[in-house]
FIROBA-647211 format. One record per atom (N, C-alpha, C, O): x, y, z. Coordinates in pm, whole numbers, padded with zeros to 5 digits, always signed. Example, Ala and Ser with C-alpha at 12.3 -4.5 7.8 and 13.67 -1.06 7.14 Angstrom:
2
+01319-00569+00780 +01230-00450+00780 +01320-00330+00780 +01424-00332+00846 +01285-00225+00708 +01367-00106+00714 +01290+00003+00787 +01341+00114+00804 
//
This chain:
261
-05401+01767-17019 -05437+01847-16947 -05295+01921-16848 -05210+01864-16779 -05319+02078-16879 -05232+02162-16844 -05165+02156-16724 -05240+02093-16649 -05032+02198-16645 -05037+02200-16493 -05061+02364-16513 -05178+02363-16475 -05046+02448-16532 -05062+02576-16537 -05166+02616-16545 -05188+02635-16665 -05293+02657-16454 -05417+02643-16465 -05456+02786-16441 -05370+02802-16354 -05516+02907-16446 -05558+03002-16401 -05555+03040-16242 -05524+03140-16176 -05594+02930-16219 -05566+02953-16031 -05477+02932-15964 -05470+02965-15845 -05344+02840-16061 -05251+02826-15966 -05167+02916-16019 -05067+02929-15950 -05169+03001-16141 -05070+03108-16188 -05141+03230-16099 -05056+03293-16036 -05242+03265-16084 -05304+03342-15953 -05203+03345-15857 -05125+03439-15844 -05203+03196-15758 -05157+03182-15601 -05043+03196-15617 -04971+03212-15519 -04974+03192-15784 -04799+03201-15788 -04792+03351-15799 -04718+03414-15722 -04866+03413-15892 -04797+03548-15856 -04843+03599-15746 -04748+03665-15702 -04948+03611-15660 -04997+03665-15533 -04870+03661-15430 -04814+03755-15373 -04837+03494-15426 -04705+03477-15373 -04608+03546-15401 -04549+03590-15303 -04561+03576-15515 -04444+03635-15557 -04452+03817-15501 -04362+03891-15461 -04597+03839-15521 -04613+03986-15489 -04600+03996-15349 -04553+04093-15290 -04654+03868-15285 -04633+03902-15122 -04514+03885-15045 -04489+03914-14928 -04423+03816-15165 -04285+03782-15103 -04199+03956-15092 -04137+04003-14996 -04235+04038-15272 -04206+04142-15270 -04219+04214-15149 -04123+04239-15077 -04348+04253-15123 -04420+04315-15067 -04320+04324-14932 -04273+04432-14895 -04291+04187-14857 -04244+04190-14719 -04109+04227-14718 -04046+04288-14632 -04066+04169-14852 -03939+04197-14861 -03882+04394-14892 -03767+04435-14874 -03964+04454-14925 -03952+04643-14952 -04012+04644-14842 -03976+04757-14808 -04086+04603-14744 -04184+04671-14657 -04139+04652-14486 -04186+04719-14394 -04032+04539-14473 -03999+04490-14369 -03838+04508-14393 -03761+04466-14479 -03819+04618-14238 -03670+04639-14216 -03615+04605-14054 -03670+04650-13953 -03506+04525-14053 -03467+04552-13905 -03337+04587-13864 -03226+04548-13902 -03379+04681-13766 -03283+04782-13714 -03183+04709-13579 -03229+04624-13502 -03074+04751-13574 -02980+04640-13472 -02992+04760-13380 -03057+04860-13414 -02932+04751-13266 -02989+04857-13146 -02929+04966-13166 -03003+05064-13159 -02828+04985-13186 -02700+05078-13234 -02757+05183-13337 -02719+05300-13336 -02857+05130-13431 -02878+05165-13529 -03037+05245-13551 -03139+05182-13523 -03044+05371-13599 -03152+05427-13633 -03224+05460-13800 -03175+05519-13896 -03360+05391-13781 -03380+05452-13965 -03425+05591-14002 -03538+05621-13963 -03385+05643-14042 -03420+05777-14078 -03546+05798-14227 -03490+05808-14336 -03641+05801-14227 -03792+05733-14314 -03790+05875-14414 -03759+05987-14372 -03822+05848-14528 -03884+05952-14629 -03944+05889-14686 -03935+05775-14731 -04065+06024-14687 -04230+05947-14751 -04236+06035-14871 -04250+06153-14837 -04231+06017-14996 -04221+06081-15108 -04179+06233-15125 -04222+06341-15166 -04059+06167-15064 -03929+06317-15005 -03934+06349-14896 -03833+06384-14834 -04071+06345-14836 -04095+06421-14743 -04019+06366-14602 -04006+06244-14610 -03984+06400-14522 -03902+06301-14411 -04047+06290-14304 -04152+06354-14305 -04008+06205-14236 -04126+06124-14166 -04059+06155-14005 -04095+06236-13920 -03973+06077-14006 -03947+06072-13826 -03792+05960-13819 -03766+05903-13925 -03713+05937-13720 -03654+05849-13668 -03680+05720-13605 -03724+05738-13491 -03668+05585-13641 -03720+05516-13589 -03653+05380-13559 -03565+05361-13643 -03663+05274-13466 -03586+05199-13426 -03552+05205-13302 -03564+05306-13232 -03489+05061-13253 -03404+04976-13303 -03554+04880-13332 -03659+04927-13288 -03557+04744-13406 -03644+04672-13443 -03675+04657-13543 -03603+04663-13642 -03822+04627-13539 -03883+04627-13707 -03939+04696-13735 -04022+04736-13654 -03933+04747-13845 -04001+04867-13874 -04024+04841-14038 -03944+04813-14127 -04192+04866-14037 -04256+04855-14189 -04270+04980-14249 -04299+05089-14200 -04245+04945-14365 -04216+05053-14487 -04306+05055-14573 -04336+04944-14619 -04371+05162-14618 -04464+05168-14785 -04370+05134-14865 -04269+05203-14855 -04366+05012-14977 -04283+05033-15076 -04346+05125-15193 -04452+05172-15234 -04189+05119-15219 -04223+05254-15303 -04248+05404-15261 -04175+05495-15298 -04357+05422-15183 -04337+05519-15156 -04255+05577-15025 -04236+05698-15014 -04213+05495-14940 -04122+05479-14809 -03950+05500-14862 -03906+05407-14929 -03893+05573-14844 -03718+05517-14824 -03649+05529-14663 -03704+05604-14582 -03574+05482-14640 -03485+05449-14504 -03325+05500-14531 -03265+05474-14635 -03288+05550-14456 -03181+05564-14474 -03089+05530-14300 -03106+05610-14207 -03015+05425-14286 -02985+05422-14176 -02842+05500-14127 -02749+05535-14199 -02856+05515-13978 -02727+05619-13872 -02675+05506-13774 -02753+05441-13705 -02594+05496-13773 -02535+05423-13639 -02534+05562-13571 -02530+05679-13609 -02541+05475-13420 -02522+05587-13311 -02380+05565-13241 -02334+05646-13160 -02322+05456-13277 -02195+05443-13180 -02118+05516-13187 -02131+05613-13261 -01982+05492-13093 -01894+05607-13100 -01765+05574-13225 -01729+05459-13253 -01717+05679-13280 -01680+05657-13389 -01517+05700-13336 -01497+05782-13246 -01418+05636-13403 -01330+05680-13395 -01236+05729-13516 -01190+05626-13564 -01186+05842-13589 -01142+05915-13701 -01023+05987-13650 -01002+06074-13565 -00948+05916-13739 -00832+05951-13738 -00812+06123-13815 -00900+06154-13895 -00729+06198-13795 -00724+06349-13886 -00592+06351-13940 -00509+06403-13865 -00552+06310-14043 -00433+06290-14129 -00327+06427-14060 -00368+06535-14018 -00186+06378-14065 -00083+06443-14061 -00109+06611-14133 -00116+06625-14255 -00120+06705-14054 -00126+06848-14101 +00041+06963-14058 +00101+06987-13953 +00060+07004-14197 +00164+07060-14179 +00101+07218-14126 +00002+07280-14168 +00200+07255-14018 +00174+07342-13893 +00283+07442-13912 +00387+07393-13957 +00284+07550-13893 +00358+07638-13883 +00325+07741-13721 +00242+07831-13711 +00407+07697-13626 +00340+07770-13494 +00369+07915-13465 +00438+07979-13545 +00325+07968-13362 +00317+08133-13310 +00500+08142-13349 +00534+08193-13456 +00566+08108-13287 +00733+08091-13289 +00771+08021-13420 +00883+07970-13425 +00699+08015-13514 +00735+08021-13633 +00847+07866-13666 +00964+07881-13703 +00806+07773-13651 +00828+07661-13601 +00755+07553-13704 +00645+07516-13665 +00801+07500-13827 +00725+07388-13894 +00726+07265-13832 +00831+07209-13801 +00610+07218-13809 +00598+07094-13728 +00483+06967-13829 +00401+07015-13906 +00488+06895-13821 +00348+06805-13866 +00244+06742-13723 +00297+06696-13622 +00162+06747-13732 +00071+06717-13626 -00036+06640-13660 -00073+06652-13776 -00083+06580-13606 -00224+06451-13618 -00306+06437-13501 -00270+06495-13398 -00409+06369-13501 -00435+06352-13374 -00589+06263-13405 -00610+06250-13525 -00695+06204-13314 -00766+06119-13348 -00894+06177-13265 -00881+06191-13144 -01014+06211-13325 -01150+06230-13259 -01261+06138-13230 -01296+06058-13317 -01319+06141-13120 -01410+06050-13126 -01525+06121-13109 -01525+06223-13040 -01658+06067-13182 -01761+06184-13193 -01886+06023-13215 -01867+05902-13220 -01989+06101-13222 -02106+05984-13183 -02227+06120-13280 -02196+06237-13304 -02368+06048-13317 -02448+06078-13394 -02559+06098-13272 -02615+05997-13230 -02589+06213-13222 -02692+06166-13119 -02861+06245-13177 -02968+06254-13117 -02823+06290-13310 -02971+06337-13358 -02948+06305-13510 -02893+06384-13587 -03008+06150-13556 -02995+06121-13669 -03121+06171-13793 -03152+06109-13895 -03150+06239-13766 -03223+06350-13843 -03130+06475-13958 -03098+06491-14076 -03119+06543-13818 -03025+06637-13830 -02878+06583-13909 -02843+06647-14008 -02808+06485-13871 -02712+06406-13938 -02719+06407-14091 -02625+06441-14163 -02840+06365-14132 -02916+06315-14269 -02914+06432-14366 -02856+06452-14472 -03012+06515-14280 -03074+06637-14330 -02975+06775-14342 -02969+06868-14422 -02914+06744-14244 -02837+06938-14217 -02703+06912-14295 -02639+07014-14323 -02648+06785-14338 -02511+06781-14369 -02521+06650-14483 -02586+06550-14449 -02465+06653-14596 -02431+06599-14731 -02419+06472-14686 -02504+06384-14702 -02246+06455-14595 -02224+06339-14565 -02089+06383-14443 -01975+06429-14455 -02176+06339-14326 -02111+06371-14178 -01961+06330-14172 -01874+06414-14150 -01947+06259-14182 -01803+06147-14183 -01693+06257-14265 -01600+06304-14200 -01708+06288-14386 -01624+06397-14446 -01607+06479-14412 -01492+06523-14400 -01757+06568-14365 -01757+06677-14358 -01679+06693-14202 -01623+06802-14195 -01661+06597-14060 -01597+06617-13991 -01478+06622-13993 -01398+06703-13947 -01461+06483-14080 -01270+06508-14107 -01277+06630-14187 -01235+06707-14100 -01301+06709-14295 -01259+06843-14350 -01258+06943-14210 -01171+07030-14218 -01319+06947-14114 -01358+07054-14038 -01219+07014-13933 -01157+07099-13868 -01193+06888-13934 -01069+06880-13790 -00960+06887-13884 -00849+06890-13830 -00960+06889-13973 -00822+06898-14080 -00778+07063-14022 -00671+07103-13975 -00906+07135-14047 -00870+07300-14050 -00884+07342-13948 -00863+07462-13929 -00919+07270-13861 -00893+07306-13708 -00806+07282-13615 -00776+07331-13506 -00775+07206-13673 -00617+07158-13579 -00525+07212-13636 -00418+07196-13578 -00518+07300-13772 -00420+07332-13803 -00445+07491-13746 -00359+07568-13702 -00526+07505-13755 -00573+07660-13702 -00545+07715-13531 -00523+07831-13496 -00555+07580-13435 -00513+07572-13340 -00408+07566-13267 -00380+07609-13155 -00334+07486-13376 -00211+07445-13320 -00091+07564-13369 +00022+07591-13328 -00182+07620-13482 -00103+07759-13552 -00084+07853-13467 +00026+07908-13476 -00160+07894-13380 -00177+08009-13301 -00100+07980-13131 -00101+08062-13038 -00037+07839-13129 +00034+07822-13040 +00203+07843-12976 +00251+07900-13074 +00247+07839-12938 +00394+07839-12892 +00429+07670-12939 +00340+07588-12958 +00575+07641-12953 +00609+07474-12968 +00612+07475-12862 +00533+07387-12827 +00658+07524-12771 +00676+07453-12641 +00526+07468-12525 +00514+07412-12416 +00427+07561-12591 +00260+07536-12519 +00230+07390-12618 +00146+07308-12580 +00283+07375-12707 +00210+07240-12748 +00295+07125-12737 +00287+07019-12798 +00368+07157-12662 +00481+06968-12642 +00448+07005-12505 +00525+06928-12447 +00383+07074-12406 +00412+07065-12263 +00245+07129-12199 +00223+07188-12093 +00177+07101-12275 -00018+07181-12237 -00114+07056-12360 -00234+07079-12373 -00074+06975-12413 -00125+06910-12508 -00308+06903-12443 -00413+06907-12508 -00289+06893-12311 -00455+06887-12251 -00553+07032-12249 -00672+07037-12219 -00483+07123-12281 -00554+07253-12279 -00595+07275-12468 -00688+07339-12517 -00466+07182-12552 -00496+07249-12660 -00631+07125-12673 -00745+07166-12691 -00608+07005-12664 -00731+06920-12683 -00877+06975-12615 -00973+07005-12686 -00877+06979-12520 -00993+07034-12456 -01025+07154-12563 -01136+07130-12611 -00961+07294-12626 -01006+07403-12718 -01050+07337-12848 -01140+07389-12913 -00995+07233-12887 -00959+07164-12996 -01180+07038-12969 -01269+07005-13047 -01169+07029-12895 -01310+06950-12903 -01397+07067-12843 -01517+07073-12871 -01351+07139-12780 -01526+07261-12840 -01519+07348-12906 -01602+07438-12901 -01394+07349-13009 -01434+07430-13123 -01526+07348-13218 -01613+07399-13289 -01493+07200-13210 -01557+07119-13327 -01675+07082-13259 -01761+07043-13338 -01718+07081-13123 -01855+07039-13089 -01942+07145-13129 -02063+07133-13147 -01875+07249-13141 -01960+07379-13115 -02022+07392-13281 -02126+07444-13319 -01926+07329-13351 -01978+07340-13506 -02042+07233-13514 -02143+07252-13582 -02033+07125-13477 -02088+06998-13545 -02237+06995-13466 -02335+06949-13523 -02241+07031-13377 -02383+07090-13307 -02537+07106-13402 -02650+07087-13358 -02500+07148-13544 -02662+07165-13593 -02640+07055-13648 -02751+07010-13676 -02544+06967-13688 -02558+06807-13766 -02573+06762-13661 -02496+06666-13673 -02623+06750-13534 -02680+06648-13457 -02531+06526-13421 -02529+06408-13384 -02435+06611-13450 -02292+06541-13420 -02280+06562-13261 -02340+06665-13232 -02234+06511-13167 -02159+06546-13004 -02021+06482-13036 -02026+06364-13069 -01883+06550-13031 -01774+06572-13016 -01746+06492-12868 -01819+06548-12786 -01686+06408-12815 -01668+06347-12706 -01529+06375-12687 -01500+06433-12582 -01424+06342-12775 -01303+06346-12742 -01192+06416-12840 -01218+06426-12960 -01090+06457-12799 -00995+06491-12906 -00875+06510-12860 -00845+06607-12790 -00768+06386-12908 -00609+06376-12858 -00570+06413-12983 -00621+06398-13094 -00453+06472-12936 -00299+06481-13028 -00264+06363-13019 -00298+06309-12914 -00199+06294-13099 -00173+06164-13144 +00001+06202-13173 +00078+06150-13093 +00057+06284-13276 +00215+06295-13284 +00230+06414-13321 +00147+06473-13390 +00369+06480-13270 +00373+06588-13325 +00556+06599-13387 +00665+06616-13332 +00517+06582-13509 +00660+06549-13578 +00784+06704-13619 +00793+06785-13711 +00860+06676-13490 +00973+06781-13526 +01027+06788-13639 +01035+06682-13702 +01070+06887-13688 +01265+06900-13784 +01364+06811-13726 +01384+06805-13604 +01408+06763-13788 +01559+06725-13753 +01635+06808-13676 +01672+06767-13566 +01660+06905-13709 +01720+07043-13656 +01702+07066-13530 +01781+07085-13437 +01549+07059-13541 +01467+07131-13410 +01551+07002-13296 +01652+07006-13225 +01434+06882-13331 +01530+06808-13259 +01638+06741-13206 +01635+06649-13124 +01770+06810-13276 +01923+06805-13236 +01923+06919-13128 +01973+06899-13017 +01861+07049-13163 +01826+07150-13079 +01812+07165-12947 +01877+07232-12867 +01677+07063-12929 +01615+07026-12799 +01742+06904-12730 +01766+06894-12609 +01788+06847-12808 +01830+06735-12682 +01994+06781-12685 +02074+06700-12637 +02039+06894-12733 +02136+06949-12653 +02106+07058-12546 +02178+07083-12450 +01961+07132-12586 +01908+07219-12438 +01901+07122-12344 +01959+07139-12236 +01815+06983-12376 +01828+06888-12258 +01958+06859-12186 +01975+06814-12073 +02034+06890-12265 +02182+06805-12208 +02242+06885-12104 +02296+06857-11997 +02206+07047-12194 +02262+07128-12098 +02217+07156-11961 +02289+07185-11865 +02044+07138-11965 +01946+07128-11825 +02030+07038-11775 +02101+07083-11685 +02050+06900-11808 +02109+06821-11729 +02210+06856-11633 +02209+06889-11514 +02306+06837-11730 +02437+06929-11610 +02421+07033-11571 +02536+07072-11550 +02335+07134-11537 +02305+07248-11497 +02252+07210-11369 +02243+07291-11276 +02211+07074-11358 +02153+07086-11224 +02246+06935-11200 +02203+06880-11098 +02300+06897-11230 +02400+06825-11179 +02506+06868-11130 +02588+06797-11071 +02516+06960-11144 +02655+07093-11098 +02550+07131-10977 +02578+07097-10862 +02431+07200-11006 +02324+07239-10899 +02353+07154-10744 +02368+07197-10629 +02350+07004-10809 +02319+06916-10685 +02476+06893-10609 +02504+06847-10498 +02543+06931-10693 +02689+06905-10649 +02762+07039-10545 +02857+07044-10467 +02665+07130-10593 +02765+07240-10506 +02640+07239-10355 +02665+07261-10237 +02568+07220-10390 +02418+07193-10246 +02459+07082-10192 +02408+07061-10081 +02562+06971-10244 +02619+06889-10117 +02750+06908-10076 +02789+06856-09971 +02843+06993-10163 +02925+07053-10114 +02909+07144-09963 +02968+07141-09855 +02806+07217-10014 +02768+07322-09941 +02702+07278-09802 +02704+07348-09701 +02650+07164-09812 +02631+07093-09648 +02712+07038-09586 +02746+07068-09471 +02760+06940-09662 +02939+06906-09606 +02990+06990-09547 +03036+06988-09433 +02986+07061-09613 +03129+07196-09520 +03032+07274-09408 +03081+07352-09327 +02858+07239-09415 +02814+07344-09304 +02855+07190-09173 +02894+07218-09059 +02837+07052-09216 +02851+06980-09141 +02974+07002-09084 +02983+07047-08969 +03082+06972-09161 +03210+07025-09105 +03246+07113-09005 +03298+07114-08894 +03203+07181-09081 +03219+07332-08934 +03121+07333-08816 +03131+07418-08727 +03022+07236-08816 +02945+07183-08693 +03029+07038-08622 +02986+06971-08528 +03119+07024-08674 +03203+06932-08652 +03304+06993-08549 +03319+06960-08431 +03377+07100-08628 +03439+07149-08583 +03455+07239-08450 +03556+07253-08380 +03314+07302-08433 +03228+07340-08338 +03258+07235-08195 +03317+07259-08089 +03201+07130-08237 +03205+07028-08100 +03346+06975-08093 +03345+06904-07992 +03415+06973-08123 +03541+06872-08117 +03629+07018-08056 +03711+07000-07966 +03604+07170-08115 +03636+07218-07985 +03557+07278-07804 +03602+07322-07698 +03449+07252-07849 +03390+07177-07706 +03441+07053-07603 +03422+07038-07482 +03510+06974-07700 +03522+06811-07635 +03613+06764-07713 +03608+06693-07814 +03699+06812-07654 +03841+06742-07701 +03839+06594-07734 +03898+06562-07838 +03777+06493-07657 +03745+06404-07641 +03721+06325-07711 +03746+06205-07709 +03630+06438-07836 +03523+06348-07945 +03662+06354-08086 +03643+06314-08201 +03763+06400-08045 +03877+06404-08168 +03907+06264-08117 +03865+06171-08186 +03960+06244-08031 +04011+06104-07944 +03909+05998-07997 +03954+05889-08034 +03759+06026-08003 +03722+05876-08046 +03702+05890-08212 +03680+05797-08288 +03710+05992-08237 +03707+05991-08405 +03848+05898-08498 +03852+05821-08594 +03963+05965-08393 +04073+05867-08421 +04066+05731-08427 +04079+05661-08528 +04042+05694-08307 +04006+05564-08253 +03912+05462-08366 +03953+05363-08425 +03796+05515-08372 +03754+05492-08494 +03754+05451-08641 +03717+05346-08693 +03815+05582-08707 +03959+05572-08788 +04052+05450-08833 +04071+05407-08947 +04107+05404-08702 +04215+05293-08691 +04140+05175-08665 +04203+05070-08672 +04003+05167-08633 +03951+05035-08635 +03917+05003-08747 +03928+04887-08786 +03854+05132-08847 +03825+05088-08988 +03957+05052-09072 +03932+04966-09156 +04058+05085-09072 +04157+05082-09136 +04209+04975-09131 +04266+04927-09229 +04198+04892-08978 +04267+04767-08955 +04176+04694-08994 +04211+04580-08966 +04052+04693-09057 +03927+04573-09114 +03998+04547-09251 +03998+04438-09309 +04067+04677-09300 +04048+04612-09456 +04225+04553-09496 +04325+04567-09425 +04215+04499-09608 +04322+04388-09647 +04407+04494-09671 +04355+04551-09768 +04502+04551-09642 +04643+04645-09660 +04757+04600-09590 +04776+04537-09486 +04850+04667-09703 +04994+04621-09609 +05055+04769-09582 +05165+04814-09615 +04963+04824-09522 +05020+04935-09476 +05041+04938-09323 +04962+04869-09259 +05127+05001-09259 +05179+04974-09174 +05173+05075-09069 +05266+05155-09073 +05083+05093-08973 +05031+05271-08902 +05136+05216-08784 +05174+05100-08772 +05176+05339-08693 +05194+05344-08569 +05131+05449-08495 +05180+05562-08485 +05056+05425-08459 +04945+05501-08336 +05023+05586-08220 +05092+05544-08127 +04995+05696-08253 +05090+05812-08156 +04999+05845-08048 +04881+05829-08081 +05014+05883-07942 +04901+05952-07870 +04912+06096-07877 +05011+06160-07840 +04778+06157-07940 +04763+06301-07947 +04865+06399-07833 +04922+06504-07863 +04867+06354-07743 +04912+06433-07632 +05060+06488-07707 +05078+06608-07722 +05133+06415-07739 +05247+06439-07791 +05290+06542-07865 +05404+06588-07861 +05162+06596-07965 +05136+06732-08044 +05094+06849-07998 +05096+06956-08060 +05045+06826-07855 +04985+06906-07823 +05129+07023-07769 +05090+07138-07788 +05260+07021-07716 +05361+07124-07723 +05360+07194-07825 +05341+07315-07817 +05388+07112-07984 +05443+07174-08099 +05311+07275-08089 +05329+07396-08076 +05177+07217-08095 +05072+07297-08139 +05051+07408-08009 +04981+07509-08023 +05097+07386-07923 +05110+07576-07824 +05226+07596-07884 +05236+07718-07898 +05317+07544-07927 +05445+07652-07954 +05433+07745-08095 +05494+07846-08129 +05298+07646-08183 +05275+07690-08255 +05180+07839-08249 +05193+07916-08344 +05105+07868-08160 +04985+07908-08129 +05042+08037-08079 +04990+08148-08091 +05156+08007-08020 +05202+08092-07942 +05347+08207-08049 +05394+08318-08020 +05369+08135-08143 +05399+08217-08241 +05343+08327-08312 +05377+08444-08330 +05220+08237-08358 +05099+08317-08411 +05043+08472-08366 +05011+08576-08424 +05054+08415-08202 +04993+08542-08125 +05148+08684-08127 +05143+08807-08129 +05218+08625-08125 +05358+08700-08128 +05355+08768-08225 +05369+08888-08205 +05338+08720-08363 +05358+08860-08430 +05295+08938-08477 +05175+08924-08501 +05363+09043-08503 +05298+09201-08506 +05196+09199-08596 +05131+09301-08618 
//
């Protein structure tokens, strides 16, 4: 008696067909995934997440991720508006918001985004001067984001952020900027010193006016100086003399100055 009877063969065939049907018809999509379904070449809709049932052979599904994507833009050789050659690279953060457009409107949205970002980066940076490129990054980032977002909107893509990463300057330019920065630091130091001397001179002028009005203040300052010297470890010998001893000489000097024609 044969083990492979017609009934058993039929059951096995049915089981194989059922397994094939289920494997071809059932798809499970994660929370951040959507499936764009084509039926006989015509687009039906985007479905997901969860369990998706397809018609084998008739339906075809393409997965699209809705997560935020970080894309590096390769370094681009740029000549700024003031004719300085630099290398600039950036990073772009974008996400797919319309899976149908991302599949139908563009062949490969990741590659298209990369190429568009490179050309836009060269164009925007080439219109700016080097000083603006270094000091106004936020403005350039916003301009890049607006341009890319406008161009990729028909693709169902939203550009969230664009950030310049590195701006590589030629060696000669780096040395020139270092010399400029050093000169600027020296200028600031001289200005600060001049302001300090001016303030010190102003305070001395105020002190002279006070001493002129109150001669006792000079005596107090004299005693304070003596006290400070006495606390120092020094071998200097000081003989304090009353200031009144010098008054006759000062009066004589003032008289000579007054008598001169």
